[in-house]
N, C-alpha and C positions, 0 to 999 in steps of 0.2 A: 483461318487458320493460324494465319499471321500476325492478326491479334492475339490472339489466344496464347501465342509462343513467348509475342514480346509483354502478355499481363504475366506469364509465369516466368519470366526470367524478370519481368524487375520484381516479382514478391520471392524469388529466390535471394537476389543481389540482396534486397530490402532485411530479410529473414537471417540472412548471414551474416549480415550487417552486425545487426542487433547481436545476437551472440556470439559471435566474435569480440563485442566493446566486452558483453561479461566474462570471456573464459579470457582472453590474453589481459585483459585490466587484472585481474585475479593474479592471472600466472607471474605477472610481470610484478606484482607488490610482494609476490611471496619468492622469488626466486630470484632479486634483485634489493638489498637489504641497504644500498647507497639513498641518503636521503631521507630515511623511514622517519624519521622525526617531524620532519619538514610535511608529508605527506600523512601523518599523523594527526598535526594539527589541525591540516584541513577536513580529516575525516570526524574529527570531534567538532569543528564550527558546523558540519555539515548536520551532525545530528543532534545538535542544539536549536538552528536554525528548521529543522523537518519536525524534531518531537518537542521542545520547550514551547516554544512558540504557537502551536498546534493545541496546545490542552487548552485551551479557555472555548473554543469551540468544539473539542470534543467533548469537554464536560455537559456541554447545552445540549448538543445531539445526542450524546449514548443518554444522557438523564430523561430528556424528553421521549427516545424512543423505547426507555424500560417502560415509564410510566404508561404510556401508550397502549403497548402492548398489554401490561396486565387488566387495563379497564377494559381492553376489547375481551381479553380472556375471561373477566370476571364475571362480566352479563352472561355469559354463554355456558359457561361451564359448572356456574352455582347452580344454573336451573337445571342444570343433568347430574349436579351431586358428584362432579367429578375435578374438586379443585385441587386433588393432587395432582394432577396433571400439568398445573401451572410449570412447575420446576423445569419439566419434560419441555414442553414446548415452549418455555424462553430460554433451555441452552439451546432447541434448535435454532429459532429465531434469531435470537442475539449472538450468540457464542461462537453457534458453527457457518452461521450465514452472513447475516445483516453488520455483526462485528466487524469482521474484516473488512468487508467489502465496503463498507462505508467508511471506516477509519482510510481504506487508499484512496476511497475518493475526495475526502478532505486532503491528504497529502499530495494528490495528483493538481488539487485547484490552487494550494498553494506553492509546493514544491517541484514539482515536475514542470509548472508554468516558468517557475522563476529559473530552473536550469534549462532549460532549453533557450529560455531568451539571454539568458546570460553566457551560455558557452556559443549561442547565435551573433552575441555583440563582439564576442572576444575573438571569433573568425571574421566579422568586419573589421575590425582594428588593427587583425594580423597579428592579437597578441598569441594565440597559438602556434604559430607560424615561428613565433621570435622565442617562445618557449624554446620550441625543440631546435634551434638553432646554435643556441647556448647550452644544449646537451639535456635540457629536461627532457624526463619521459613524459609525453603526456596523457600516454594511458594509465601510467602511477600516479599522476599528480592531480592531472584533469577527472578522468574518468572514474577510478577505482574508490576514491574517498566519496563520490558522491553515491555510487551505486551502494557500497556498504554503509555510507552513513543513513542511507536513506532503508535498508533494510533493517537497519539496526530499530533504529526510529520507529517505525510501522509497526513492529516487534512488541514494543513497551506500548506501544500507542493503543495498540490492538486488545492490550494485555488491561489498560487502564478505560478504554472503552468496555470492554465486557464489565466490568468489575462496578462501573458508573451504571451502566445498562440495568442494571440487578440491583444493584441500590435506587436507582430509580422506582424499580417494581416493585420493588420490597415497602419502601415508602406509599406507594398509589396504594398498595397492597391492603396495608395496616389503617392506612386514612380512609378509605373506601370501602373495603373489605373485611376490616377490622380482623385482617389476619395478622395475628402475631410475629414479631421479628422472628422469635422460636419457631414458627411452624413454616414461614416461609423458608426460613433458612434449611431446612430440613426437606422443605419439598424440590429446594435448588439441587442441594448435594446429593439427596437418594439419586434424583437421574442423570447427575454430572458423573462422565468420566474420564477417564486418562487420554481416550481415544478423542473425544470432543473437545480439550484444549489442544491436543495434537496437531487434530483439522482446523483447529481456529489460527494456530501461530503457522505451522505451513501455511494456508493459504495467505496470511500475512507475509512469507518470506516471497512466496513466488509474487505476487501482486506488486511489492516494494522491487522485485529485483527489474521486473519489465516495465513499469511506470519508468523508472528512473534510468534505463537502458535506453528505452523507446526517446526518452525527452533529451536523451546527449545525443541521440543518433542522430533525431531531424536538428537538433542547434547546430550539430558539426554541417548540414547541408546550406546551412545560411551563408552567402555571399555578397550581399550586398545590404546595406541597415532595411530596405524595404522587405527584404524577405525575413526580418527575424519576427514580426508579429505572425507571419504565413507559415514559418518552420512551428513554431507555439503552439497554433491553431490546431498543423498537423500532429502535434505532439501530442496532445489533448484527448485529439479524436484517434489517433491509434492505439492510445493508452486503454481509453477507454472498450474499446473492442477486445484489447487483450486483457482487459477486468473480465468483461463478462465470458470471452473463450474458454480462461485457465478455470473461470469458477463453474462453467458448465461440466469442463472434462474431467477435471478434479472428484466433484461430485456426483458424477457418473460411473467415474469410476470406484469410487465410495458405494455405490448401491449396487453394482455389479456382481 
């Protein structure tokens, strides 16, 4: 019984810390205008680091995913005479599900780990304490720009991923299946609706929020140099659980 109690206590402390970082960092930013330009500069740098530097791998993965999806679909649907379902399935597979999920995995592997290691190193070198001693709010200067920057970058990367994925499918559909660009576009647009786009962006928003906050939370748990790689690994594992957990919850709510 004591083991269960301690486990629940640890989980409550962990989730309370993660949600607290999200809530109080945004509250601190929007209620205190002092030093806003400096915080915004860090925010822009985070958006650049997360977004621009991930474009190459996002392009490769999304194009390949769209191409592979169409290759698999065409061989089956052409036999059934149901090629008009290509657009619907492509929307479900890429735009609503794999687009935001894979984009968030890429962001986690690059930026999430970097954030956890960066903040862990700052903690070990007492940089966070030094900032607070001179009156700098760590929630505004460290936490908020990293969470907000990752959210903004992840949303735009998801849009880009979806677009390149569809283009990849369109290219393979033309080369392999002789489906004209006009016909392929009609298939996709006929099945695409506002809710599909909203769900993709909403998932992207939720995933980025928890990837960033979990990475920051674990980074703050480093108190020696040997703990930096440990907290980085914990941040990745915890973020993966959060990604799949929130993806399952959102999808289940969607189909209830």
